[in-house]
Backbone as JSON, one array per atom type, in Angstrom:
{
  "sequence": "MPRRFYTLDVFTNRHLAGNPLAVVLDAEGLDRAAMQQIAREFNLSETVFVLPPDDKRHRANIRIFTPGIEMPFAGHPTVGTAVLLASLDHKNKPGDYLFGLEEVIGTVPCAVSLTDDGAYARFDVPVLPTERGAPAETALIAEALGLDVSAIGFENHKPTLFGTGFPYTFVPVRSLEAAGRVHINTALWQEAFGQEGLGAAYVYTRQTQERTSSFHARMFSPGDGIPEDPATGSAVAGLSGVIARFDDLASGNHHYRIEQGFEMGRPSLIDLILTIEHMRFTAASIGGHAVIVSEGTLHV",
  "N": [[37.28, 54.79, 69.27], [34.83, 54.18, 72.09], [31.91, 56.09, 72.76], [29.7, 57.9, 74.58], [26.81, 58.73, 74.12], [23.56, 61.28, 74.37], [20.17, 61.84, 73.41], [17.98, 64.42, 73.58], [14.86, 65.91, 73.92], [14.04, 69.24, 73.63], [12.71, 72.77, 75.32], [10.48, 71.22, 76.01], [8.35, 69.75, 77.68], [7.78, 67.13, 77.24], [7.98, 63.85, 75.76], [9.12, 63.54, 72.2], [8.47, 66.23, 71.09], [9.33, 69.62, 71.21], [12.56, 70.71, 70.76], [15.24, 68.77, 69.11], [18.14, 67.52, 70.75], [21.6, 66.46, 69.95], [23.88, 65.18, 72.56], [27.18, 64.52, 72.64], [29.09, 62.8, 75.27], [32.44, 62.46, 76.96], [34.15, 63.63, 74.84], [37.09, 64.17, 74.44], [39.77, 64.48, 72.6], [38.53, 64.75, 70.05], [39.13, 66.46, 67.25], [37.92, 69.53, 65.53], [37.09, 69.08, 62.85], [36.24, 66.49, 62.88], [34.46, 66.74, 65.04], [32.41, 68.45, 63.49], [31.42, 66.43, 61.63], [30.19, 64.45, 62.72], [28.16, 65.69, 64.15], [26.71, 66.44, 61.3], [25.91, 63.97, 61.18], [24.47, 62.9, 62.83], [22.73, 64.81, 62.3], [20.72, 66.45, 63.44], [19.21, 69.81, 64.45], [21.08, 70.87, 66.36], [24.32, 69.85, 67.59], [25.85, 68.85, 70.72], [29.06, 68.67, 72.26], [30.84, 67.45, 74.8], [33.68, 68.5, 77.02], [36.24, 68.51, 79.27], [36.25, 71.25, 81.51], [38.05, 74.35, 81.02], [38.4, 76.09, 83.41], [38.57, 74.92, 86.39], [36.52, 75.74, 88.42], [34.01, 75.59, 86.76], [31.5, 73.38, 85.28], [31.64, 72.45, 82.74], [33.27, 72.31, 79.7], [31.7, 73.2, 76.51], [31.17, 72.62, 73.19], [29.08, 73.35, 70.43], [27.58, 72.6, 67.4], [25.84, 73.09, 64.17], [24.27, 71.05, 61.46], [26.18, 72.46, 59.72], [27.78, 74.57, 60.65], [30.27, 75.44, 63.26], [28.6, 76.85, 66.25], [29.08, 79.79, 68.28], [27.39, 80.22, 70.6], [24.37, 78.89, 71.58], [20.91, 78.48, 72.63], [18.98, 76.02, 73.05], [20.79, 73.95, 73.11], [22.0, 74.92, 75.37], [20.41, 74.72, 77.34], [19.53, 71.75, 77.27], [21.96, 70.76, 77.46], [22.49, 71.44, 80.12], [20.62, 70.43, 82.05], [21.09, 67.78, 81.23], [23.59, 67.3, 82.02], [23.37, 67.81, 85.16], [21.44, 66.12, 86.04], [22.65, 63.76, 85.47], [24.88, 64.06, 87.26], [23.85, 64.37, 89.71], [21.71, 61.99, 89.77], [19.17, 62.49, 89.04], [17.93, 63.13, 91.58], [15.95, 65.08, 93.25], [16.41, 68.98, 93.25], [18.02, 72.02, 93.44], [20.45, 73.4, 90.91], [23.37, 74.74, 90.25], [25.86, 76.14, 87.91], [28.42, 76.79, 85.64], [28.81, 76.67, 82.37], [31.24, 76.65, 80.04], [31.29, 78.53, 77.1], [32.17, 78.94, 73.75], [31.61, 81.89, 73.48], [31.9, 82.77, 75.94], [31.83, 82.13, 79.62], [28.96, 80.74, 80.56], [26.14, 81.15, 82.85], [24.17, 79.01, 84.53], [21.37, 77.49, 85.87], [19.82, 74.93, 87.16], [16.88, 73.15, 87.81], [15.44, 70.16, 89.33], [12.75, 67.99, 89.57], [10.6, 65.97, 90.82], [8.43, 66.1, 88.96], [9.69, 66.62, 86.31], [12.33, 68.44, 84.5], [14.29, 71.67, 84.56], [15.8, 73.85, 83.27], [17.48, 77.45, 83.64], [19.29, 80.09, 82.0], [21.54, 82.52, 81.94], [21.94, 85.35, 79.71], [25.13, 85.42, 78.54], [26.05, 87.56, 76.73], [24.52, 90.62, 76.09], [22.18, 91.17, 73.36], [23.2, 92.99, 69.89], [22.23, 95.41, 68.07], [22.91, 95.46, 64.56], [23.33, 96.82, 62.31], [21.69, 97.6, 59.18], [19.12, 95.67, 58.1], [17.8, 93.94, 55.06], [16.22, 95.19, 52.18], [12.61, 95.86, 52.85], [10.88, 94.77, 51.21], [12.25, 92.82, 49.69], [12.73, 90.93, 51.87], [10.29, 90.07, 52.39], [9.83, 88.76, 49.64], [11.41, 86.45, 49.75], [10.35, 85.37, 51.74], [8.25, 84.65, 51.06], [5.58, 86.18, 51.26], [3.57, 88.87, 51.16], [4.4, 92.57, 50.89], [2.57, 93.61, 52.34], [2.06, 92.4, 54.98], [4.11, 92.49, 56.38], [5.35, 93.95, 59.78], [3.94, 95.04, 62.66], [2.65, 97.02, 64.78], [4.56, 99.44, 66.44], [6.97, 98.05, 65.5], [9.57, 96.78, 63.01], [11.54, 95.48, 60.73], [14.87, 94.29, 62.04], [18.11, 93.62, 62.62], [19.66, 91.5, 64.82], [21.78, 90.37, 67.54], [23.36, 87.89, 69.89], [25.38, 86.15, 69.28], [25.51, 84.91, 66.52], [24.12, 87.04, 63.89], [20.74, 87.55, 63.43], [17.86, 88.21, 61.37], [15.13, 89.83, 62.54], [11.93, 89.38, 61.62], [9.06, 90.81, 61.87], [5.58, 89.75, 61.59], [2.36, 90.79, 60.68], [0.26, 88.86, 61.92], [-0.71, 85.47, 63.15], [-1.77, 83.83, 61.19], [-0.34, 84.97, 58.69], [2.13, 84.05, 59.57], [1.81, 81.34, 59.36], [1.88, 81.25, 56.8], [4.06, 81.21, 55.61], [7.07, 80.99, 52.92], [9.73, 79.56, 52.2], [11.86, 81.26, 50.19], [14.64, 79.78, 48.51], [16.45, 80.58, 46.45], [16.55, 83.78, 46.84], [17.44, 84.04, 49.48], [20.13, 84.32, 50.49], [20.75, 87.07, 49.54], [18.72, 88.1, 50.7], [19.15, 87.63, 53.68], [21.71, 87.31, 54.15], [23.46, 88.53, 55.88], [26.5, 88.98, 57.23], [27.16, 85.91, 57.2], [25.47, 84.18, 58.45], [23.02, 83.76, 57.87], [19.94, 83.5, 58.74], [16.13, 84.01, 59.54], [14.32, 85.1, 61.75], [10.9, 84.86, 62.03], [8.0, 86.78, 63.93], [5.22, 87.26, 65.76], [2.7, 88.96, 67.71], [0.4, 87.54, 68.08], [-0.59, 84.62, 69.17], [-1.0, 80.77, 69.58], [-1.44, 79.6, 72.17], [-2.6, 80.24, 74.93], [-1.49, 81.55, 77.45], [1.03, 82.5, 75.98], [3.25, 84.99, 74.67], [4.53, 85.28, 72.55], [4.57, 84.15, 69.2], [6.45, 82.66, 67.15], [8.82, 81.61, 64.15], [11.64, 79.94, 62.64], [14.01, 80.24, 60.36], [16.88, 78.94, 58.66], [18.44, 78.24, 56.2], [20.58, 77.69, 54.67], [22.27, 76.89, 56.55], [21.84, 74.43, 56.79], [19.62, 73.88, 58.08], [16.59, 73.92, 57.3], [13.75, 74.6, 58.85], [13.6, 75.63, 62.29], [12.69, 74.27, 65.16], [12.97, 75.35, 68.17], [14.98, 78.24, 69.18], [16.76, 79.1, 71.43], [19.09, 81.12, 71.2], [18.2, 82.85, 69.28], [15.8, 84.04, 70.6], [17.4, 85.31, 72.62], [18.32, 87.34, 71.02], [15.72, 87.97, 70.19], [15.37, 89.9, 72.79], [16.53, 91.81, 72.54], [15.18, 93.2, 70.78], [12.69, 93.54, 71.39], [13.59, 95.41, 73.49], [14.22, 97.49, 72.22], [11.9, 98.35, 70.69], [9.62, 98.31, 72.4], [7.83, 99.86, 74.85], [9.05, 99.77, 77.67], [8.98, 99.77, 81.34], [11.05, 99.8, 84.32], [12.32, 96.94, 85.77], [11.58, 93.82, 86.01], [10.69, 91.83, 83.22], [8.65, 89.49, 81.94], [8.28, 86.84, 79.35], [6.91, 84.24, 77.12], [7.69, 82.65, 74.64], [6.43, 80.82, 71.79], [7.07, 78.31, 69.66], [7.82, 76.09, 66.9], [5.19, 74.91, 66.41], [3.92, 74.75, 64.04], [5.6, 72.81, 62.47], [4.75, 70.73, 64.04], [6.27, 70.23, 66.34], [5.85, 71.39, 68.84], [6.85, 74.01, 71.18], [8.05, 75.7, 73.88], [9.61, 78.66, 75.18], [11.27, 80.29, 77.8], [11.4, 83.64, 78.79], [13.39, 86.49, 80.65], [13.27, 89.93, 80.93], [15.36, 92.5, 81.66], [14.92, 96.13, 82.78], [16.73, 98.77, 83.73], [16.35, 102.23, 85.26], [15.92, 102.89, 82.85], [17.39, 101.41, 81.14], [18.46, 98.67, 79.24], [19.35, 95.68, 80.71], [19.83, 93.18, 81.37], [19.27, 89.42, 80.65], [17.6, 86.22, 80.56], [17.09, 83.04, 79.79], [15.29, 80.37, 79.64], [13.64, 76.93, 80.18], [12.22, 73.4, 80.1], [13.59, 70.04, 79.55], [13.61, 67.11, 78.09], [15.06, 63.76, 78.43], [15.41, 61.61, 76.05], [17.02, 59.52, 74.18], [19.67, 57.23, 74.77], [23.15, 55.92, 74.28], [25.88, 54.64, 72.44], [28.52, 56.11, 71.0], [30.69, 54.85, 68.45], [33.3, 56.21, 67.51]],
  "CA": [[36.77, 54.9, 70.65], [33.26, 54.35, 72.22], [31.98, 57.63, 73.24], [28.75, 57.9, 75.21], [25.84, 60.08, 73.74], [22.29, 61.19, 74.87], [19.6, 62.98, 73.05], [16.97, 65.0, 74.65], [13.88, 67.02, 73.56], [14.26, 70.44, 74.6], [11.94, 73.32, 75.49], [9.18, 71.02, 76.1], [8.03, 68.77, 79.38], [7.13, 65.96, 77.1], [9.02, 63.5, 74.76], [8.79, 64.07, 70.9], [8.11, 67.72, 71.18], [10.39, 70.67, 71.38], [13.79, 70.99, 69.71], [15.79, 67.46, 69.38], [19.46, 67.77, 70.71], [22.35, 65.07, 70.85], [25.27, 65.4, 73.23], [28.36, 63.7, 73.16], [30.04, 62.73, 76.46], [33.63, 61.85, 76.57], [34.55, 64.04, 73.41], [38.2, 64.39, 74.1], [40.6, 63.93, 71.61], [37.88, 65.18, 68.82], [38.97, 67.61, 66.77], [36.77, 70.24, 65.22], [36.57, 68.27, 61.77], [35.63, 65.23, 63.74], [32.8, 67.14, 65.56], [31.3, 68.82, 62.41], [31.13, 65.21, 60.84], [29.67, 63.7, 63.74], [26.98, 66.62, 63.85], [26.25, 65.76, 60.47], [25.97, 62.23, 61.17], [22.89, 63.12, 63.97], [21.72, 65.69, 61.46], [19.82, 67.41, 64.36], [19.67, 71.26, 64.52], [22.47, 71.06, 67.06], [25.18, 68.58, 68.68], [26.9, 69.3, 71.62], [30.4, 67.64, 72.94], [31.31, 67.79, 76.47], [34.66, 68.59, 77.45], [36.66, 69.29, 80.82], [36.44, 72.76, 81.94], [39.4, 75.05, 81.4], [38.4, 76.41, 84.74], [38.07, 73.73, 87.23], [35.29, 76.12, 88.85], [32.91, 75.31, 85.84], [31.34, 71.95, 85.1], [32.31, 71.48, 81.7], [33.49, 73.11, 78.43], [30.81, 72.62, 75.48], [31.19, 72.74, 71.7], [28.12, 73.12, 69.78], [27.77, 72.54, 65.75], [24.77, 72.51, 63.38], [25.07, 70.1, 60.56], [26.72, 72.8, 58.85], [28.97, 75.26, 61.39], [29.88, 75.53, 64.44], [27.89, 77.93, 66.94], [29.72, 80.65, 69.61], [26.63, 80.14, 71.59], [23.07, 78.6, 71.36], [20.02, 78.34, 73.59], [18.27, 74.92, 73.37], [21.75, 72.91, 73.57], [22.74, 75.3, 76.71], [19.51, 73.97, 78.26], [19.51, 70.86, 76.93], [23.24, 69.89, 78.63], [22.46, 71.53, 81.74], [19.75, 69.4, 82.23], [21.72, 66.29, 81.03], [24.56, 66.92, 83.21], [22.5, 67.72, 86.3], [20.73, 64.78, 85.85], [23.41, 62.4, 85.72], [25.98, 64.01, 88.17], [22.87, 63.89, 90.68], [21.07, 60.85, 89.6], [17.82, 62.63, 89.02], [17.66, 63.65, 92.63], [15.23, 66.78, 93.09], [17.14, 69.83, 93.97], [18.3, 73.14, 92.61], [21.93, 73.1, 91.03], [23.77, 75.69, 89.74], [27.14, 75.5, 87.45], [28.73, 77.21, 84.68], [29.1, 76.08, 81.03], [32.2, 77.39, 78.8], [31.14, 78.11, 75.33], [33.03, 80.04, 72.88], [30.99, 82.8, 73.53], [32.17, 82.81, 77.16], [31.05, 81.36, 80.58], [27.22, 80.81, 80.86], [25.68, 81.09, 84.27], [22.94, 77.84, 84.42], [20.56, 76.96, 87.09], [18.99, 73.83, 87.13], [15.75, 72.4, 88.79], [15.12, 68.78, 88.87], [11.83, 67.8, 90.37], [9.48, 64.57, 90.25], [7.42, 66.48, 87.84], [10.38, 66.99, 85.3], [13.86, 69.22, 84.86], [14.18, 72.9, 83.95], [17.28, 75.04, 83.24], [17.34, 78.77, 82.76], [20.5, 80.33, 81.37], [21.86, 84.18, 81.9], [22.29, 85.4, 78.39], [26.31, 86.04, 78.41], [26.57, 88.77, 75.76], [23.66, 91.38, 75.37], [22.42, 91.2, 71.95], [23.52, 94.2, 70.14], [21.78, 95.6, 66.57], [24.0, 95.05, 63.49], [22.99, 97.57, 61.03], [20.18, 97.6, 58.61], [18.47, 94.96, 57.32], [17.81, 94.15, 53.6], [14.99, 96.02, 52.05], [11.4, 95.01, 53.55], [10.2, 94.12, 49.59], [13.09, 91.6, 49.61], [12.6, 90.24, 52.86], [8.71, 89.46, 51.96], [9.64, 88.1, 48.43], [12.0, 85.8, 50.5], [9.39, 84.15, 52.69], [6.69, 84.03, 50.13], [4.67, 86.94, 51.8], [3.02, 90.29, 50.6], [5.03, 93.57, 51.67], [1.95, 94.21, 53.65], [2.07, 91.06, 55.92], [5.71, 92.66, 57.11], [5.55, 94.58, 60.54], [3.15, 95.47, 63.31], [2.89, 98.51, 65.86], [6.24, 100.19, 66.07], [8.03, 97.15, 65.03], [10.04, 96.61, 61.68], [12.57, 94.04, 60.59], [15.73, 94.53, 62.34], [19.22, 92.78, 62.58], [20.4, 91.69, 66.35], [22.35, 88.94, 67.9], [24.33, 87.81, 70.65], [26.88, 85.67, 68.63], [25.55, 85.41, 65.09], [23.23, 87.89, 64.03], [19.43, 87.0, 62.96], [16.9, 89.18, 60.88], [13.93, 89.23, 63.1], [10.96, 89.83, 60.75], [7.5, 91.04, 62.65], [4.43, 89.74, 61.05], [0.98, 91.19, 61.27], [-0.92, 87.89, 62.22], [-0.49, 84.26, 62.98], [-1.97, 83.26, 59.52], [0.73, 85.45, 58.34], [3.33, 83.14, 60.12], [1.55, 80.25, 59.04], [2.08, 81.1, 55.37], [5.85, 81.79, 55.46], [7.15, 79.78, 52.25], [11.04, 80.29, 52.04], [12.43, 81.15, 48.6], [16.0, 79.97, 49.03], [16.92, 81.49, 45.52], [16.31, 85.07, 47.12], [17.7, 83.72, 50.8], [21.47, 85.06, 50.99], [20.64, 88.47, 49.28], [17.82, 89.16, 51.98], [19.13, 87.21, 54.98], [22.86, 86.82, 54.38], [24.43, 89.59, 56.54], [27.6, 88.26, 58.47], [27.01, 84.6, 56.94], [24.82, 83.14, 59.02], [21.62, 83.68, 56.97], [18.59, 83.55, 59.4], [15.39, 85.16, 59.62], [13.39, 84.75, 62.24], [9.6, 85.81, 62.23], [7.63, 86.66, 64.93], [3.89, 87.96, 65.87], [1.99, 88.98, 68.9], [-0.47, 86.43, 68.05], [-0.11, 83.09, 69.46], [-1.71, 79.91, 69.54], [-1.34, 79.54, 73.53], [-3.01, 81.67, 76.01], [0.1, 81.91, 78.06], [2.28, 82.84, 75.0], [3.63, 86.14, 74.35], [4.85, 85.58, 71.06], [4.36, 83.38, 68.43], [7.84, 82.69, 66.38], [9.44, 80.65, 63.53], [13.29, 80.34, 62.71], [14.74, 79.51, 59.08], [18.29, 79.11, 58.04], [18.54, 77.13, 55.23], [21.86, 77.67, 54.26], [22.99, 76.34, 57.65], [21.36, 72.71, 57.41], [18.21, 73.93, 59.24], [15.48, 74.55, 56.76], [13.23, 75.31, 59.68], [14.18, 74.92, 63.75], [11.63, 73.99, 66.23], [13.25, 76.53, 69.18], [15.91, 78.5, 68.96], [17.29, 80.1, 72.66], [19.65, 81.88, 71.09], [16.96, 83.72, 68.49], [15.22, 84.46, 71.77], [18.31, 86.17, 73.48], [18.46, 88.64, 70.23], [14.61, 88.91, 70.39], [15.33, 90.67, 73.7], [16.84, 93.2, 72.21], [14.13, 93.5, 69.71], [11.66, 93.7, 72.61], [13.88, 96.33, 74.61], [14.12, 98.49, 71.14], [10.63, 98.77, 70.36], [8.25, 98.17, 73.31], [8.27, 101.19, 75.95], [9.31, 98.77, 79.19], [9.1, 100.15, 82.55], [12.31, 99.25, 85.25], [11.93, 95.98, 86.67], [11.98, 92.15, 85.03], [9.29, 91.43, 82.38], [8.37, 88.07, 81.64], [7.79, 86.62, 78.09], [6.89, 83.23, 76.99], [7.74, 82.28, 73.21], [5.94, 79.4, 71.02], [7.78, 78.29, 68.38], [8.06, 74.82, 66.28], [3.82, 74.4, 66.0], [3.74, 74.47, 62.63], [6.43, 71.48, 62.56], [4.43, 69.72, 64.99], [7.13, 69.79, 67.24], [5.26, 72.65, 70.08], [8.14, 74.23, 72.14], [7.93, 76.67, 74.92], [10.71, 79.36, 75.53], [10.76, 81.64, 78.67], [12.5, 84.94, 78.52], [12.97, 87.47, 81.06], [14.19, 91.17, 80.25], [15.42, 93.12, 82.97], [15.31, 97.16, 82.5], [16.92, 99.57, 84.85], [16.98, 103.11, 84.72], [15.54, 103.19, 80.95], [18.3, 100.78, 80.31], [17.9, 97.09, 79.11], [20.73, 95.03, 81.64], [20.17, 91.53, 81.6], [18.25, 88.86, 80.27], [17.74, 84.89, 80.85], [16.32, 81.94, 78.96], [14.65, 79.06, 80.44], [12.66, 75.9, 79.52], [12.2, 72.05, 80.35], [13.97, 69.3, 78.71], [13.7, 65.37, 78.68], [15.81, 62.61, 77.96], [14.98, 60.43, 74.93], [17.67, 57.99, 74.17], [21.45, 57.31, 75.1], [23.99, 55.05, 73.6], [27.28, 54.59, 72.29], [29.13, 56.66, 69.34], [31.83, 54.12, 67.84], [34.38, 56.71, 66.52]],
  "C": [[35.6, 55.03, 71.45], [33.0, 55.3, 72.94], [30.28, 57.51, 73.51], [27.66, 59.35, 74.79], [24.54, 59.71, 74.33], [21.49, 61.94, 73.96], [18.63, 63.24, 73.84], [16.27, 66.08, 73.73], [14.1, 68.33, 74.49], [13.15, 71.82, 74.01], [10.27, 72.79, 75.36], [9.42, 70.26, 77.28], [7.71, 67.24, 78.46], [7.97, 65.38, 75.69], [8.35, 63.59, 73.48], [8.17, 65.15, 70.56], [9.34, 68.51, 71.28], [11.51, 70.4, 70.25], [14.4, 69.69, 69.93], [16.71, 68.01, 69.8], [20.4, 66.82, 70.77], [23.45, 66.02, 71.58], [25.79, 64.18, 73.4], [29.2, 63.86, 74.32], [31.74, 62.11, 75.97], [34.26, 61.93, 75.17], [36.24, 64.41, 73.42], [39.02, 63.9, 72.8], [40.02, 63.83, 69.85], [38.29, 66.37, 68.33], [37.96, 68.34, 66.04], [36.23, 69.8, 63.55], [35.81, 67.25, 62.33], [34.0, 65.56, 64.28], [31.77, 67.74, 64.55], [30.7, 67.47, 61.75], [30.39, 64.37, 61.72], [28.15, 64.37, 63.96], [26.4, 66.29, 62.79], [25.76, 64.3, 60.51], [24.46, 62.52, 61.76], [22.18, 63.72, 63.21], [20.24, 66.12, 62.32], [20.07, 69.07, 64.09], [21.11, 71.79, 65.12], [22.72, 69.73, 67.66], [25.91, 69.44, 69.26], [28.06, 68.06, 72.16], [31.03, 68.54, 73.73], [32.8, 67.58, 76.53], [35.34, 68.7, 79.06], [36.61, 70.49, 80.64], [38.01, 73.52, 81.54], [39.22, 75.71, 82.84], [37.79, 75.6, 85.4], [36.43, 74.0, 88.09], [34.21, 75.84, 87.92], [32.73, 73.91, 85.74], [31.97, 71.52, 83.45], [32.54, 72.72, 80.65], [32.52, 72.6, 77.29], [31.19, 73.05, 74.11], [30.03, 72.5, 71.36], [28.2, 73.36, 68.14], [26.16, 72.12, 65.61], [25.38, 71.45, 62.22], [26.23, 70.7, 59.72], [28.16, 73.37, 59.72], [28.94, 74.99, 62.61], [29.41, 77.06, 65.34], [28.9, 78.3, 68.06], [28.84, 80.27, 70.99], [25.01, 79.99, 71.03], [22.19, 78.44, 72.8], [19.55, 76.96, 74.02], [19.88, 73.72, 73.69], [22.4, 73.41, 74.96], [21.76, 74.6, 77.56], [19.63, 72.67, 78.24], [21.01, 69.97, 77.95], [23.24, 70.52, 79.74], [21.96, 70.9, 82.19], [20.16, 67.95, 82.35], [22.84, 66.18, 82.21], [24.06, 67.02, 84.56], [21.93, 66.48, 86.92], [21.57, 63.68, 86.32], [24.46, 62.66, 86.58], [25.1, 63.85, 89.58], [21.97, 62.8, 90.74], [19.57, 60.8, 89.98], [17.5, 63.04, 90.28], [17.26, 65.33, 92.61], [16.25, 67.41, 93.84], [17.63, 70.78, 92.7], [19.77, 73.2, 92.26], [22.4, 73.83, 90.11], [25.66, 75.77, 89.39], [27.24, 76.4, 86.18], [29.1, 76.18, 83.42], [29.92, 76.87, 80.39], [31.86, 76.97, 77.87], [32.31, 79.03, 74.58], [32.75, 81.38, 72.98], [31.81, 83.55, 75.13], [31.71, 81.87, 77.96], [29.4, 81.56, 80.66], [26.79, 80.4, 81.94], [24.35, 79.68, 84.02], [22.17, 77.13, 85.91], [19.58, 76.02, 86.84], [18.3, 73.04, 88.01], [15.38, 71.14, 88.68], [13.98, 68.29, 90.0], [11.27, 66.45, 89.74], [8.65, 64.65, 89.11], [8.48, 66.58, 86.29], [11.43, 67.87, 85.59], [13.36, 70.39, 83.73], [15.21, 73.5, 84.11], [16.92, 76.21, 82.78], [18.89, 79.05, 83.21], [20.61, 81.91, 81.7], [22.35, 84.3, 80.43], [23.67, 86.12, 78.4], [26.64, 87.24, 77.82], [24.73, 89.46, 75.74], [23.61, 91.35, 74.15], [22.4, 92.56, 71.54], [22.69, 93.98, 68.56], [22.97, 95.95, 65.46], [23.88, 95.56, 62.19], [21.71, 97.29, 60.52], [20.26, 96.41, 57.9], [18.21, 95.02, 55.74], [16.22, 95.11, 53.34], [13.46, 95.03, 52.34], [10.86, 94.26, 52.2], [10.8, 92.98, 49.37], [12.9, 90.77, 50.64], [11.1, 89.24, 52.49], [8.77, 88.41, 50.9], [10.46, 86.68, 48.96], [11.4, 84.47, 51.25], [8.05, 84.3, 52.03], [5.63, 85.0, 51.04], [4.63, 88.12, 51.3], [3.72, 91.35, 51.43], [4.0, 93.86, 52.98], [1.51, 93.56, 54.91], [3.31, 91.66, 57.16], [5.08, 93.69, 58.42], [3.75, 94.83, 61.49], [3.49, 96.52, 64.52], [4.19, 99.42, 65.35], [7.07, 99.27, 65.11], [8.41, 96.76, 63.39], [11.01, 95.87, 61.4], [13.93, 94.91, 61.01], [16.96, 93.38, 62.28], [19.78, 92.77, 63.95], [20.44, 90.22, 66.61], [23.1, 89.07, 68.96], [25.82, 87.26, 70.23], [26.47, 86.03, 67.21], [24.22, 86.3, 65.15], [21.89, 86.86, 63.09], [18.45, 88.44, 62.64], [15.5, 88.72, 61.46], [12.85, 90.39, 62.05], [9.48, 89.82, 61.46], [6.73, 90.79, 61.65], [3.26, 90.22, 61.58], [0.13, 90.26, 62.12], [-0.12, 86.21, 62.3], [-0.8, 83.45, 61.83], [-1.05, 83.97, 58.72], [2.06, 84.26, 58.2], [3.44, 82.34, 59.71], [2.06, 79.97, 57.45], [3.33, 80.99, 54.93], [6.14, 80.59, 54.57], [8.65, 80.29, 51.75], [11.21, 80.44, 50.61], [14.09, 81.26, 48.85], [17.01, 80.65, 47.68], [17.3, 82.99, 46.07], [17.23, 84.92, 48.49], [18.97, 84.55, 51.07], [21.06, 86.61, 50.72], [19.84, 88.97, 50.41], [18.29, 88.56, 53.34], [20.86, 87.06, 55.27], [24.02, 87.36, 54.98], [25.45, 88.87, 57.67], [27.57, 86.64, 58.07], [26.47, 83.49, 57.35], [23.51, 82.83, 58.31], [20.49, 82.97, 57.56], [17.8, 84.27, 59.83], [14.42, 83.9, 60.75], [12.02, 85.54, 62.64], [8.64, 85.37, 63.38], [6.43, 87.49, 65.06], [3.25, 87.77, 67.29], [0.95, 87.92, 69.03], [-0.21, 84.93, 68.2], [-1.24, 82.37, 69.69], [-1.86, 79.15, 70.94], [-1.52, 80.77, 74.27], [-1.97, 82.31, 76.46], [1.31, 82.23, 77.17], [2.53, 84.16, 74.79], [3.59, 86.69, 73.01], [4.95, 84.53, 70.33], [5.78, 83.44, 67.56], [8.2, 81.05, 65.31], [10.76, 80.91, 63.29], [13.53, 79.66, 61.34], [15.84, 79.81, 58.82], [18.74, 78.15, 57.22], [19.7, 76.65, 54.72], [23.13, 76.82, 54.95], [22.7, 74.85, 57.93], [20.03, 72.89, 58.0], [17.0, 74.79, 58.27], [14.26, 75.33, 57.71], [13.56, 74.7, 61.46], [12.74, 75.18, 64.45], [11.89, 74.83, 67.49], [14.56, 76.58, 69.2], [16.24, 79.6, 70.14], [18.0, 81.14, 72.16], [19.18, 83.23, 69.98], [16.28, 84.68, 69.69], [16.08, 85.49, 72.67], [18.15, 87.56, 72.1], [17.03, 89.01, 70.38], [14.05, 89.85, 71.58], [15.55, 91.87, 73.42], [16.14, 93.92, 71.24], [13.37, 94.33, 70.52], [12.11, 95.41, 73.39], [13.97, 97.44, 73.64], [12.9, 98.97, 70.88], [9.56, 99.03, 71.25], [9.06, 99.05, 74.61], [7.95, 100.28, 77.17], [9.54, 99.64, 80.39], [10.43, 99.41, 83.37], [11.59, 98.13, 85.75], [12.24, 94.79, 85.47], [10.45, 92.06, 84.41], [9.75, 90.05, 81.45], [7.87, 87.76, 80.39], [7.9, 85.0, 78.01], [6.67, 83.14, 75.03], [7.47, 80.95, 72.81], [6.7, 79.16, 69.78], [7.51, 76.66, 67.96], [6.48, 74.33, 66.12], [3.55, 74.08, 64.79], [4.78, 73.21, 62.1], [6.05, 70.34, 63.44], [5.48, 69.2, 66.05], [7.31, 71.14, 68.45], [6.63, 72.85, 71.02], [7.6, 75.58, 72.74], [9.15, 77.38, 75.51], [10.64, 80.19, 76.43], [11.76, 82.61, 78.67], [12.31, 85.7, 79.71], [14.0, 88.68, 80.76], [14.11, 92.19, 81.36], [15.88, 94.42, 82.25], [15.72, 98.17, 83.62], [17.41, 101.03, 84.39], [16.71, 103.5, 82.99], [16.37, 102.34, 80.43], [18.24, 99.05, 80.13], [19.41, 96.67, 79.67], [20.76, 93.91, 81.63], [19.04, 91.1, 81.14], [18.7, 87.41, 80.63], [16.96, 84.3, 80.02], [16.3, 80.96, 79.4], [13.82, 77.98, 79.64], [13.05, 74.66, 79.83], [13.35, 71.28, 79.18], [13.86, 67.87, 79.23], [14.62, 64.57, 78.03], [15.07, 61.78, 77.11], [15.9, 59.13, 74.69], [18.99, 58.39, 74.77], [21.8, 56.18, 74.2], [25.26, 55.26, 73.33], [27.5, 55.05, 70.94], [30.46, 55.81, 69.64], [32.86, 55.21, 66.99], [35.36, 57.32, 67.45]]
}
């Protein structure tokens, strides 16, 4: 059966940058095994399958797959799919559009702005990140990343486990230079980062390449078919919990821009808004641009 698909570059406003995404429309009739095979065929960090919503008030039900597993929630697929559906539904007519996308983790409220200069989507993080126990020993983490122990940590930041769906090991490093020297050791990966099965490490530092950025980051998940990811929205959702834990934030909205993918030649910019009320972390949202790159027909 022919099925339409599109590819987009997400967390960028220009083609051939950001994080590539495949979106398969007309996905009815595909079971989970078939979706996983198609995701492996596209071999991008994630592929989305669009299905009719369970609740007619929402725009769609979406399933998200990496080449290796299904994800309950992910950021760049949410942003890219929201931009694509709004663009198709409204024939690229400039305006602001609101709808919900049903994901395994729950319904994700999305806001899309279409302008003559491009498309931008923001979504509310559906479940606030929680800390998931203790990470591996710092020496093991450093060795698995090919770094000296002295490179790990800055200010009061230390390695932690946080997640909204799957957890990430968040590894603060002292400098941009240290982030650039990461060389992963797959022989140690499961022991260092295999908590709860995902095995994902998110390296971040306050030193940045772009003047307007707040953090520079890299994400590695080799056991999941993603040696390095150009932009990871679900990890930024987890990073909101890290920031709330370690940084002394006043009440109000706090805006951050995270740069990722620069070492890969796929520069990506992810916007994060973190809300503090009465000394408590109460909400987060993630946004970014996306551009349509290609479209075609899948004969499966």
